[in-house]
C-alpha positions as CSV (number, residue, x, y, z in Angstrom):
1,M,-74.4,35.4,290.2
2,A,-70.7,34.9,288.7
3,R,-70.4,31.8,287.9
4,T,-69.3,32.8,284.4
5,C,-67.4,30.6,282.0
6,T,-65.3,31.5,279.0
7,L,-66.4,29.7,275.8
8,A,-63.7,26.7,275.2
9,A,-63.3,25.6,271.3
10,S,-64.2,22.6,272.4
11,A,-67.8,23.8,272.9
12,L,-67.8,26.2,269.6
13,A,-66.9,23.0,267.8
14,L,-70.1,21.3,269.4
15,L,-72.2,23.6,268.6
16,A,-71.0,23.1,264.9
17,A,-71.3,19.6,265.2
18,T,-75.6,19.9,266.2
19,G,-76.5,21.3,263.2
20,C,-79.7,23.3,264.8
21,G,-80.7,25.7,262.4
22,A,-83.3,28.2,263.0
23,A,-85.3,28.1,266.1
24,D,-88.6,27.7,264.3
25,M,-89.8,24.5,265.8
26,T,-92.5,24.0,262.9
27,K,-89.7,24.4,260.5
28,Q,-86.5,22.5,261.8
29,S,-83.6,22.0,259.7
30,S,-82.1,19.6,261.3
31,P,-80.6,16.9,259.9
32,Y,-82.1,13.9,262.9
33,A,-85.6,15.6,261.8
34,D,-87.9,12.3,260.3
35,A,-90.2,12.3,256.8
36,Q,-92.8,13.7,259.3
37,G,-91.3,16.4,260.0
38,T,-90.3,16.0,263.5
39,K,-89.8,18.8,266.0
40,T,-86.6,19.8,267.6
41,V,-85.5,21.9,270.8
42,T,-82.4,22.4,271.4
43,L,-81.4,22.9,275.1
44,S,-78.5,25.2,276.3
45,V,-76.8,23.2,279.1
46,Q,-74.3,24.2,281.6
47,S,-71.5,21.8,283.4
48,W,-73.0,22.2,286.3
49,V,-75.5,19.0,287.8
50,G,-78.2,21.3,288.5
51,A,-78.5,22.6,285.3
52,R,-78.2,19.0,283.9
53,A,-81.4,18.1,286.2
54,N,-83.4,20.5,284.7
55,A,-82.8,19.6,280.7
56,A,-82.8,15.7,282.0
57,V,-86.4,16.3,283.3
58,A,-87.4,18.7,280.6
59,Q,-86.2,16.4,278.0
60,Y,-87.8,13.3,279.0
61,L,-91.4,15.3,279.3
62,L,-90.8,16.9,276.0
63,E,-89.7,13.4,274.1
64,H,-92.4,11.4,276.0
65,E,-95.6,13.5,276.5
66,L,-94.6,16.5,273.4
67,G,-93.5,14.1,270.5
68,Y,-90.2,16.4,269.8
69,R,-86.6,15.4,269.3
70,V,-84.3,16.8,272.0
71,D,-81.0,17.7,271.7
72,T,-78.7,19.2,274.3
73,V,-75.3,21.5,274.3
74,Q,-73.1,22.2,276.6
75,V,-72.1,26.3,276.7
76,D,-71.0,27.9,278.8
77,E,-72.9,30.8,280.8
78,V,-72.0,34.1,278.4
79,P,-71.4,32.2,275.3
80,A,-74.4,30.3,275.8
81,W,-76.6,33.7,275.7
82,D,-74.8,34.6,271.9
83,A,-75.8,31.0,270.8
84,L,-79.3,31.8,271.8
85,S,-79.6,35.1,270.0
86,Q,-78.4,33.5,266.8
87,G,-80.8,30.6,267.3
88,R,-78.5,27.8,267.8
89,V,-80.1,27.0,270.9
90,D,-83.5,27.8,271.6
91,A,-83.4,27.5,275.8
92,I,-81.3,28.3,278.4
93,L,-83.3,26.8,281.5
94,E,-81.2,28.4,284.6
95,D,-79.5,31.4,284.7
96,W,-77.4,33.4,287.7
97,G,-78.2,36.5,286.7
98,H,-76.3,38.3,284.0
99,P,-77.6,41.9,283.3
100,D,-74.9,43.2,280.6
101,Q,-76.4,39.9,278.6
102,E,-79.8,40.8,279.5
103,K,-79.7,44.6,278.1
104,R,-77.9,43.5,274.7
105,Y,-80.1,40.7,273.7
106,V,-83.3,41.2,275.3
107,E,-83.2,45.0,275.6
108,D,-81.5,46.4,272.8
109,K,-81.2,43.5,269.9
110,K,-84.7,42.0,271.0
111,T,-83.2,38.3,270.0
112,V,-83.6,36.8,273.3
113,T,-86.7,36.7,275.5
114,P,-87.2,35.9,279.0
115,G,-88.8,32.4,279.8
116,G,-89.7,33.0,283.5
117,D,-89.0,31.5,287.0
118,L,-87.1,28.5,287.1
119,G,-89.1,28.7,290.8
120,V,-85.4,28.1,292.2
121,D,-83.4,30.5,294.2
122,G,-79.6,30.1,294.3
123,H,-77.4,31.8,296.4
124,I,-73.1,31.3,296.8
125,G,-71.2,31.3,299.4
126,W,-68.4,30.2,301.9
127,F,-68.9,27.3,304.0
128,V,-67.1,25.3,306.6
129,P,-68.6,21.5,307.6
130,K,-71.5,21.1,309.9
131,Y,-69.2,18.9,312.8
132,F,-66.7,21.8,312.6
133,A,-68.9,24.5,312.9
134,D,-70.3,23.0,315.9
135,A,-67.0,22.7,317.8
136,H,-66.0,26.3,316.7
137,P,-69.3,28.0,316.0
138,D,-67.5,31.5,316.0
139,V,-65.9,30.2,312.6
140,L,-69.0,31.6,310.9
141,D,-68.0,35.2,311.1
142,W,-65.5,36.4,308.3
143,K,-63.7,38.6,310.8
144,N,-62.4,35.0,312.7
145,L,-61.2,33.0,310.2
146,N,-57.8,34.1,310.2
147,K,-57.7,32.4,313.5
148,Y,-58.4,29.2,311.8
149,A,-56.2,29.5,308.9
150,S,-53.4,27.6,310.3
151,R,-56.1,24.4,310.6
152,L,-57.5,25.3,307.1
153,R,-53.9,24.7,305.7
154,T,-52.9,22.4,303.2
155,S,-50.0,21.2,300.7
156,E,-51.7,23.0,298.1
157,S,-52.2,26.3,299.7
158,G,-49.0,27.3,300.3
159,G,-48.8,28.0,304.1
160,K,-52.4,29.9,304.1
161,G,-55.7,28.8,305.3
162,Q,-57.3,27.0,301.6
163,L,-60.4,28.6,300.5
164,L,-61.3,25.4,298.0
165,D,-63.2,26.3,294.6
166,G,-64.1,24.4,291.7
167,S,-63.4,25.0,288.1
168,P,-61.0,27.6,287.5
169,S,-63.1,29.0,284.3
170,Y,-66.1,30.1,286.6
171,V,-65.6,33.8,287.6
172,T,-65.6,33.9,291.4
173,N,-65.4,36.8,293.8
174,D,-62.9,35.2,296.2
175,K,-59.5,36.1,295.1
176,A,-61.2,39.7,295.2
177,L,-63.0,38.8,298.9
178,V,-59.3,37.3,300.2
179,K,-57.4,40.2,299.8
180,N,-59.8,42.6,300.6
181,L,-60.8,41.7,303.4
182,G,-57.5,40.6,304.4
183,L,-57.3,37.2,305.4
184,D,-54.7,35.1,305.6
185,Y,-55.7,32.7,303.1
186,Q,-55.1,31.0,299.6
187,V,-58.1,30.0,296.5
188,V,-57.0,26.9,295.4
189,F,-59.3,25.2,292.4
190,A,-60.6,21.2,292.6
191,G,-60.8,21.8,288.7
192,S,-64.6,21.3,288.2
193,E,-67.3,21.0,290.1
194,A,-66.8,17.0,290.4
195,A,-63.5,17.3,292.2
196,Q,-64.4,19.5,294.2
197,I,-67.0,17.1,295.7
198,T,-65.0,14.3,295.5
199,Q,-62.7,16.6,297.8
200,I,-65.3,17.1,300.3
201,K,-66.4,14.3,300.8
202,Q,-63.0,13.0,301.4
203,F,-62.4,15.7,303.9
204,A,-65.7,14.7,305.5
205,K,-65.0,10.8,305.4
206,D,-62.3,11.7,307.6
207,K,-63.8,14.5,309.2
208,K,-61.0,17.7,308.8
209,P,-62.0,21.0,308.5
210,F,-62.5,22.7,305.4
211,L,-63.7,26.1,303.5
212,T,-65.1,25.9,300.5
213,Y,-67.0,28.0,297.6
214,W,-70.2,26.3,297.4
215,Y,-73.8,26.9,296.2
216,E,-77.4,26.3,296.6
217,P,-79.2,24.2,295.2
218,Q,-76.8,21.3,295.6
219,W,-77.9,18.0,296.4
220,L,-74.0,17.4,298.2
221,F,-75.7,19.1,301.2
222,N,-78.0,15.8,301.9
223,E,-74.9,13.9,302.3
224,V,-72.4,16.3,303.7
225,P,-73.7,19.2,306.0
226,M,-72.8,22.4,305.6
227,V,-72.8,25.7,307.8
228,E,-72.7,29.3,305.1
229,V,-69.6,31.8,307.2
230,K,-71.2,35.4,307.3
231,L,-69.1,37.5,304.9
232,P,-70.0,41.8,305.1
233,E,-73.2,42.2,304.0
234,H,-74.2,42.0,300.4
235,T,-74.9,45.4,299.0
236,E,-76.0,47.5,296.4
237,S,-73.4,49.8,295.7
238,C,-71.2,46.6,296.8
239,E,-72.4,45.3,293.7
240,K,-71.9,48.7,291.4
241,K,-68.6,48.8,292.2
242,G,-67.6,44.9,291.9
243,A,-69.5,45.2,288.5
244,A,-67.2,48.8,287.8
245,D,-63.8,46.7,288.7
246,P,-64.6,42.8,289.9
247,A,-61.1,43.4,292.3
248,T,-62.7,45.5,294.5
249,V,-65.4,43.7,295.9
250,D,-65.5,42.9,299.5
251,C,-69.3,42.1,300.3
252,A,-71.2,38.8,300.4
253,Y,-72.5,37.1,296.9
254,P,-76.4,38.2,296.1
255,T,-79.1,35.2,296.2
256,S,-80.9,35.3,292.3
257,S,-83.8,34.0,291.7
258,L,-82.7,31.6,288.7
259,Q,-84.2,32.5,285.4
260,K,-85.0,31.0,281.6
261,F,-84.3,32.6,278.3
262,F,-85.2,31.6,275.1
263,N,-84.7,32.6,271.3
264,A,-87.1,35.2,270.1
265,E,-88.2,33.5,267.2
266,F,-88.5,29.9,269.5
267,T,-90.9,32.0,271.9
268,R,-93.1,33.1,268.6
269,K,-93.4,29.4,266.4
270,G,-91.5,27.2,269.4
271,G,-95.4,26.2,270.1
272,K,-96.4,23.1,272.9
273,A,-92.1,23.1,273.5
274,A,-92.0,26.8,274.0
275,R,-95.0,26.8,276.5
276,F,-94.0,24.0,278.3
277,L,-90.7,25.4,278.8
278,H,-92.4,28.4,280.1
279,N,-94.4,26.5,282.8
280,F,-91.5,24.4,283.9
281,R,-91.4,25.4,287.4
282,W,-90.0,23.6,290.0
283,T,-88.5,23.5,293.4
284,K,-85.2,23.2,295.2
285,N,-85.7,20.0,296.4
286,D,-87.4,18.6,292.5
287,Q,-83.7,19.9,291.0
288,N,-81.9,18.3,294.4
289,E,-83.0,15.1,293.9
290,V,-82.3,14.6,290.1
291,A,-78.8,15.7,290.7
292,Q,-78.4,13.3,293.1
293,M,-80.1,10.3,291.3
294,M,-76.9,11.5,288.2
295,A,-74.1,12.7,290.3
296,E,-74.3,10.4,292.9
297,D,-76.2,6.8,292.2
298,G,-74.6,7.2,288.7
299,L,-78.2,7.3,286.5
300,S,-78.1,8.8,283.0
301,A,-79.7,11.7,282.5
302,E,-82.8,9.8,280.5
303,E,-83.0,7.1,283.9
304,A,-83.3,10.1,286.3
305,G,-85.4,12.1,284.6
306,K,-87.9,9.3,284.2
307,K,-87.8,8.3,287.9
308,W,-88.4,11.6,288.7
309,V,-91.4,11.5,286.2
310,R,-92.8,8.8,287.1
311,K,-92.8,9.5,291.1
312,H,-94.2,13.5,290.6
313,P,-97.0,13.5,288.4
314,D,-98.4,15.6,290.4
315,V,-95.6,18.4,289.9
316,W,-94.8,18.0,286.0
317,K,-98.3,17.7,284.4
318,R,-98.8,21.2,285.4
319,W,-96.5,22.3,282.8
320,I,-97.8,20.2,279.5
321,P,-99.8,22.6,277.4
């Protein structure tokens, strides 16, 4: 998954501000530990709401069922691996596939260990609203996109059709795909996931056509039904070519089984917290339920986590060691 970001200075500052020491949960050096030695877990949380939903439920259960203090730190995807290796964070709960980081930290340095499958498949693609696809079904084949470029033009797309992306910090294949497939489109960045959602919802309210980079799982599909445009089939050879030179990508994004990763020391000495996070496994619908409460209903992470936990004891009780 190419949702990779660069590390902002603010993220480094935030990491430093946590004060978290080594990830041995039995000897936590956190200044937040009380006199009885409260155990602390630090979770890395990515910026998109699905990742925040994972952390919301994990934090609520760690604190209310297992008696841990939980700190959360927002770190972009690749820098999070370095923080995980150093023990500045203990767990990444949603990784979309970074084989280069796995080789470096899991295989070579052995400072990071796999934490198991999250239970959710992640997929990136290009989507149009269902109302537009129903009226123009041939738009779902990328070969016909140029036919609709004029319909998808905006004031920001420079006379071309608009392909709406989210944060410019996400490393996507979209510019390469537009160029290599000969499409008369301009990639336009909304600025963030939240801004992209706002734009999509406005388009849908006005029943305007749009083409957007988007991904599953994502709660917005519940409010704005969208249909994926079929891009050239993803192949291993295309993936290898793209890994060597991202500018050459000319095929669809892969579907990834989202994975968890832990600091190796935390895996060995994290006790019930490590076992709980290893057991943490839920569905796309579970994640979307919490994500929508946070993003659309305005609930805090704690409120959303608490509400989901009260509703689904049959799911989370299996995670408790």
